[in-house]
C-alpha positions in Angstrom: -15.6 2.2 0.2 -15.0 5.9 1.0 -16.3 9.2 -0.4 -14.5 12.3 -1.6 -17.7 14.4 -1.1 -19.6 12.6 1.7 -21.8 15.6 2.4 -23.5 14.9 -1.0 -24.9 11.7 0.4 -27.5 13.9 2.2 -29.3 14.1 -1.2 -30.2 10.4 -0.7 -33.1 11.7 1.4 -34.8 12.2 -2.0 -35.1 8.5 -2.5 -37.6 7.8 0.3 -39.4 11.0 -0.6 -39.8 9.7 -4.2 -41.2 6.5 -2.8 -43.8 8.3 -0.7 -44.8 10.6 -3.6 -45.1 7.6 -6.0 -47.4 5.8 -3.5 -49.5 9.0 -3.0 -49.9 9.5 -6.7 -50.9 5.9 -7.2 -53.6 6.2 -4.6 -54.9 9.5 -6.1 -55.0 7.9 -9.6 -57.0 4.9 -8.3 -60.7 5.4 -9.2 -63.5 4.8 -6.6 -65.3 2.4 -9.0 -62.6 0.5 -11.0 -65.3 -1.4 -12.9 -66.6 1.9 -14.5 -63.1 2.6 -16.1 -62.3 -0.8 -17.5 -62.9 0.5 -21.0 -60.2 3.1 -20.4 -57.6 0.4 -19.8 -57.4 0.7 -16.0 -58.4 -2.8 -15.5 -55.6 -4.0 -17.8 -53.0 -2.1 -15.7 -54.4 -3.5 -12.4 -54.3 -7.0 -13.9 -50.5 -6.7 -14.4 -50.0 -6.7 -10.6 -46.5 -6.0 -9.4 -45.2 -5.7 -13.0 -46.6 -2.2 -13.3 -44.1 -1.1 -10.7 -41.0 -2.3 -12.6 -40.4 0.9 -14.5 -40.7 3.2 -11.4 -38.4 0.8 -9.5 -35.7 1.1 -12.2 -36.2 4.9 -12.1 -35.7 4.9 -8.3 -32.6 2.8 -8.6 -31.2 5.1 -11.3 -31.8 8.1 -9.0 -30.0 6.3 -6.1 -27.1 5.5 -8.3 -26.8 9.1 -9.6 -27.0 10.5 -6.0 -24.3 8.1 -4.8 -22.1 9.0 -7.8 -22.3 12.7 -6.9 -20.5 11.9 -3.6 -17.5 10.6 -5.7 -17.1 7.1 -4.1 -13.7 5.5 -4.2 -12.3 2.1 -3.2 -8.9 0.6 -2.5 -7.8 -1.9 -5.1 -4.7 -4.0 -5.6 -2.8 -2.8 -8.7 -0.2 -5.3 -10.1 3.2 -3.6 -10.6 6.9 -4.2 -10.4 8.8 -1.4 -8.7 11.9 -0.5 -10.6 14.4 -0.2 -7.8 15.2 -2.2 -4.7 18.0 -1.1 -2.3 19.4 -3.8 -0.1 21.0 -2.3 3.0 23.1 -4.6 5.1 24.2 -4.1 8.7 27.8 -5.2 8.7 28.6 -4.2 12.3 30.5 -6.6 14.6 27.3 -7.8 16.3 26.2 -9.3 13.0 28.8 -12.2 13.5 26.5 -13.5 16.3 25.5 -17.1 15.6 22.0 -17.1 17.0 21.1 -17.6 13.4 23.4 -20.1 11.7 26.0 -19.7 10.5 26.0 -16.0 11.5 23.4 -13.2 11.2 25.3 -11.6 8.4 25.9 -14.8 6.4 22.2 -15.8 6.7 21.1 -12.3 5.6 23.5 -12.5 2.6 22.1 -15.9 1.5 18.5 -14.8 1.8 19.3 -11.6 -0.2 21.0 -13.5 -3.0 18.0 -15.8 -3.3 15.7 -12.7 -3.5 17.9 -11.1 -6.1 18.0 -14.2 -8.4 14.1 -14.2 -8.4 13.7 -10.6 -9.5 12.7 -9.9 -13.2 15.1 -7.9 -15.4 13.0 -4.8 -15.0 14.0 -4.5 -11.3 17.3 -2.8 -10.6 19.0 -3.7 -7.3 21.5 -1.6 -5.3 23.7 -2.7 -2.4 24.5 -0.6 0.7 26.5 -1.6 3.8 26.8 0.1 7.1 28.6 -0.2 10.4 29.6 3.1 12.1 29.3 4.7 8.7 27.4 3.8 5.5 28.5 3.3 2.0 26.8 2.4 -1.3 28.9 -0.6 -2.5 26.8 -0.9 -5.8 24.6 1.6 -7.4 21.2 0.3 -8.7 21.9 -2.2 -11.5 20.2 -4.9 -13.5 23.6 -6.8 -13.7 22.7 -9.8 -11.5 26.3 -11.1 -11.4 27.6 -7.7 -10.1 24.9 -7.6 -7.5 25.6 -11.1 -6.2 29.4 -10.4 -6.2 28.8 -7.2 -4.2 26.8 -9.1 -1.6 29.4 -11.8 -1.3 32.1 -9.2 -0.5 30.3 -7.8 2.5 32.3 -8.3 5.7 31.7 -7.3 9.4 33.4 -4.3 10.9 32.7 -1.4 13.3 29.7 -0.4 15.3 26.1 0.2 14.2 24.4 3.4 12.9 21.0 2.9 11.4 21.0 6.5 10.5 24.1 6.1 8.4 22.8 3.0 6.7 19.5 4.7 5.8 21.3 7.9 4.7 23.6 5.8 2.4 20.6 3.9 1.0 18.6 7.1 0.2 21.7 8.9 -1.1 22.3 6.0 -3.6 19.1 6.9 -5.4 18.7 10.6 -4.8 19.5 13.0 -7.7 21.0 15.6 -5.3 22.8 15.5 -2.0 20.7 15.0 1.2 21.5 17.8 3.6 20.8 18.0 7.3 20.0 21.5 8.6 19.3 22.0 12.3 15.9 23.6 13.1 15.3 26.2 15.8 15.3 23.4 18.5 18.6 22.1 17.2 17.0 19.0 15.8 17.8 17.6 12.4 15.8 19.1 9.5 16.1 17.8 5.9 15.0 20.1 3.0 13.1 18.4 0.1 15.1 16.1 -2.0 14.6 15.2 -5.7 14.5 11.4 -6.2 13.5 11.7 -9.8 12.3 8.3 -11.2 13.3 6.6 -8.0 10.3 7.9 -6.1 8.8 4.4 -5.9 12.0 2.6 -4.8 12.0 0.1 -1.9 14.7 -0.1 0.8 15.2 -3.4 2.6 17.3 -3.2 5.7 18.9 -6.4 7.2 19.9 -5.6 10.7 19.8 -6.7 14.4 18.6 -3.2 15.2 21.3 -2.5 17.9 22.2 1.1 17.2 25.4 2.1 19.0 25.1 5.8 18.1 22.8 8.6 19.2 21.9 9.7 15.6 18.1 9.5 15.1 17.1 7.9 11.7 13.5 9.1 12.1 13.9 12.2 9.9 15.4 10.0 7.1 12.5 7.6 7.4 10.0 10.5 7.1 11.9 11.8 4.1 11.5 8.4 2.5 7.8 8.3 3.2 7.3 11.8 1.8 8.7 10.6 -1.5 6.8 7.3 -1.6 9.8 5.2 -0.7 8.9 2.4 1.7 11.3 0.8 4.1 11.2 -2.9 5.0 13.4 -3.6 8.0 14.2 -7.2 8.6 15.2 -8.0 12.2 18.1 -10.5 12.1 18.7 -12.4 15.3 16.8 -13.6 18.4 15.5 -11.6 21.4 17.5 -13.9 23.6 20.6 -13.0 21.7 24.1 -14.5 21.7 27.6 -13.7 23.0 30.0 -12.3 20.4 33.8 -12.7 20.9 35.6 -9.6 19.6 39.4 -9.2 19.9 39.5 -11.0 23.3 36.4 -9.3 24.6 32.9 -10.8 25.0 29.8 -8.8 24.1 26.2 -9.8 24.4 24.0 -9.0 21.4 20.2 -9.4 21.0 17.6 -8.3 18.4 16.3 -4.8 19.0 12.9 -4.7 17.3 11.7 -1.3 18.5 14.0 0.8 16.4 13.4 -1.3 13.2 9.6 -1.2 13.8 9.7 2.6 14.1 11.4 2.9 10.7 8.7 0.7 9.1 5.9 2.7 10.7 7.3 6.1 9.7 7.8 5.0 6.0 4.5 3.1 5.5 6.6 -0.1 5.2 6.5 -3.4 7.0 8.8 -4.8 9.7 9.7 -8.5 9.5 11.3 -10.6 12.2 13.7 -13.4 11.1 14.9 -15.6 14.0 15.7 -18.6 11.7 16.9 -19.2 8.2 13.4 -20.4 7.3 12.0 -17.0 8.6 14.4 -15.2 6.2 13.1 -17.1 3.2 9.5 -16.3 4.2 10.4 -12.7 4.7 11.9 -12.3 1.2 8.9 -14.0 -0.3 6.6 -11.5 1.5 8.6 -8.6 0.2 8.5 -9.9 -3.3 4.7 -10.1 -3.2 4.6 -6.5 -1.9 6.7 -5.4 -4.9 4.2 -7.0 -7.3 1.0 -5.5 -5.8 0.4 -1.9 -4.8 -2.8 -0.6 -3.2 -4.3 2.4 -4.9 -7.5 4.5 -4.4 -9.7 4.2 -7.5 -12.7 6.6 -8.0 -15.9 4.8 -8.8 -18.0 7.8 -9.9 -18.1 6.8 -13.6 -19.3 3.3 -12.7 -22.3 4.7 -10.8 -23.0 7.1 -13.7 -23.0 4.2 -16.2 -25.2 2.2 -13.8 -27.7 5.1 -13.7 -27.9 5.3 -17.5 -28.4 1.5 -17.8 -31.2 1.6 -15.2 -32.8 4.6 -17.0 -32.8 2.6 -20.3 -34.3 -0.4 -18.5 -37.0 1.8 -17.0 -37.8 3.2 -20.5 -38.0 -0.4 -21.9 -40.2 -1.5 -19.1 -42.6 1.5 -19.6 -42.8 0.8 -23.3 -43.7 -2.9 -22.7 -46.3 -1.9 -20.2 -47.8 0.6 -22.5 -47.9 -1.9 -25.3 -49.8 -4.4 -23.1 -52.4 -1.9 -22.1 -53.3 -0.5 -25.5 
């Protein structure tokens, strides 16, 4: 639990002060010769023992609850929800034909993605993006499951790898206006605010081996996603040992590069998943699906502490009335 106004907790010092004052008043009210005051009802009160402290105890608890409420406590809770849009971004570069995941990295990713799509409710729209040296939205977000599955089946390997182009195409497929890169005073990429409209809670899932063959930095795009509440879930396809890929008579070694994919997840408040086997891919999509169903939100608890204080005050009044009735 956290507090919006933690400085207000200083007022809790009033609680031990109230206890001390209550004890002091009790000692002052105690007569020197209790037997001489039995006719006034003092002896009846004493005979109640600890029960005579119930009403003051409820008052003390009510005071504590009110003082904590003034600090505006809040807690993180899991809120069930279904995000409306999921963008599946596929790395279709030549390195994705490596067979360290059978039959190939790309084919394994496609099968896992299709199983994921088939399990989504109708309320979730799915878009498909592919990227190699450049990125392209092959299907805008749609609830037509047949069209989504067909679009996945048509993906084929070609070209190099640009994570920046893939993420740019993924964000562009849901943005309501063009995403523009403007160099800042240091010559680095700067992206002005972009309106994502109702897609501000979209999720982007990137299936890639993380081997970026360009010098374009995808970090500004990941930060743009985070600014608009869009989380990125990179799925690392392949093994760290890698495999040899035969391309037009040439041999190329390719291995999973987790660092670049982890960075995308960290910058966008998403989660990175490693998939070194087909079974790993199935587990990954299950985890992503659970994340789509539950979202953590901060919930202010002030009203609950206020209600608790009122209930405790009512109990104190009831206890005092019962005590008075027994001493009459």
